[in-house]
Residue, then its C-alpha position, 0 to 999 in steps of 0.5 A: m409088030h414085025i412077025q416076019g422079022m421075028e420068024d426069020h430071027l428065030t429060024q436063023t439063030w437056030e440054024m447058026l447055032v445048031g446047023e439045022h434049018l428049022e422054020f419058025s412060024c407065028e401060030k396060036l398057042q397050044p398048051a398041050e403041045l408044051m408038056g414034057q419039055h424043058y421050059f425057060v423064061v427071060t424077063l424084059h423090062p421095063t416096057p413103056s407102061g412100066y410092066m415086065a415083058g418076057v420070052g419063054l422057051a418050051i423045047s423038046e428033049t431031042d432039040a435040047r440035046k441037039a443044041t447042047s451037043k452043038m453049042f458045047d461040041l460034045p457027043e450027046a451021050e456025054l451031056t449032063s442035065d446041067d449042060i442041057a440046062d445051061a445051053c437051053a438057058e443061053l438059047c432062050n437068052i439069044f432068042a430073047g435078044g431079038v425080041p426088042n428089035h422085031v416086036i417092041e418098037e423104039i424101046t430099049l429093054d433090059m434083059g434079066l437072067p434066064s430061069r429054068l422052070e418046071p412044067e407046072q410053073f411055066m403053065l401058071i405063068l402062061q395062064a397069068s400073063q398076056v401073050t403077044s405071039i407064039y412062034l412054033a417050029r415043028v418037025d415030025e414029033r419035035k416041037m419048039q415054041v418061043i412065047v413072047f409075053d407082052c405082060l409077064e406075070a409071076p403068080a405067087e403059087s408058081g414059086w418063081q421070082p423074076q430075075 
């Protein structure tokens, strides 16, 4: 696993899209820090063992609005919830695009479509899945986490079907 490469990928992607330096670092998962944010998952399949991997994004409202405003060139006051969901899904997709190059060596993975999840769904998937690494960016009260799932599981009670 190339942690430094992934940290750089996430940091550079955010800076390119939003125009703000936000440093990502590999850290331990703190589920309590995930509450009250927007949640997305992109599937990556198949892995060498035949199971599904994935990337999750937990992003604060502040960062979600900031990214959406920059990506769509709209003032934050004019953003709709659909705009925010579309931009965050694309952000998750872009973040996930760097995972095979930095985390899973010498393999081609097909990316699924990003899915927006409710907090409860995300937590159920998080608990059922095997996590490879967590990348956290934090500024003051803002937190953004990118979760790399080595084995992404969608328990029936989550109500989510991978795409």
